[in-house]
C-alpha positions, 0 to 999 in steps of 0.5 A: 554636837556633844554626841558627835565629839564623844563618838569621834573621841572614843573612836580615835582613842581606841583606834590609837591605843590598838594601833600603837600596841599593834605597831610596837608588837610587829615592829619588834618581831616582824620587821628587820632590825633597824638602828633607830634610837628610842627618841626617834622611834617612839614619836614615829610610833605615835605618829603612825598610830595617830594616822591609823586612828584618823583613818576611821572616819568617813561619811557621817560620824554617827554612821557606826550606830547603824552600821550593818554587815555590808558597811562592816565588810566595806570598811574591812576591805577599805582598810585592806586597800589603804594598808596595802598602798601604805605598806607597798610605798613604805617598803618598796618605793621609799624603803622606810623599813623591811621585813625580817624572815618571820613576817608572813607576806602575801604578794610581797606585803606583810600580812600583819600590817596589811590586816592591821587597819581593818582589824583594829578599825572594826574592833574600835568601832565595835567597842564604841558602838557598845559604849554608845548603846549603853549610854542610851 
């Protein structure tokens, strides 16, 4: 049980930190300017980073220790699908934000948020697997 909690905590921690950084970067450079005060914006970044960090879990918590190429590819494409749905709904249905001209898009969806879950997820898992392997 301790190992499961340790793995979950590490995955969440690294996912949260990478997603917070990613969100902050592309919010400043790739989204249209918005007038959201810091006391609203920072908690929003915290919330979306927490949600992105939580997206890392499916199946057994320890599946990452034996994750192969097929699972990695599945994880990557699952992240793309989830991100595309989230981004499409937020931009086109709920109009929560919009892109500025610097944001490269594919099929109308920003590439940066599209690849975010997949990239940060795989990096987080890679870091955690390396840390777990050293503990053995």
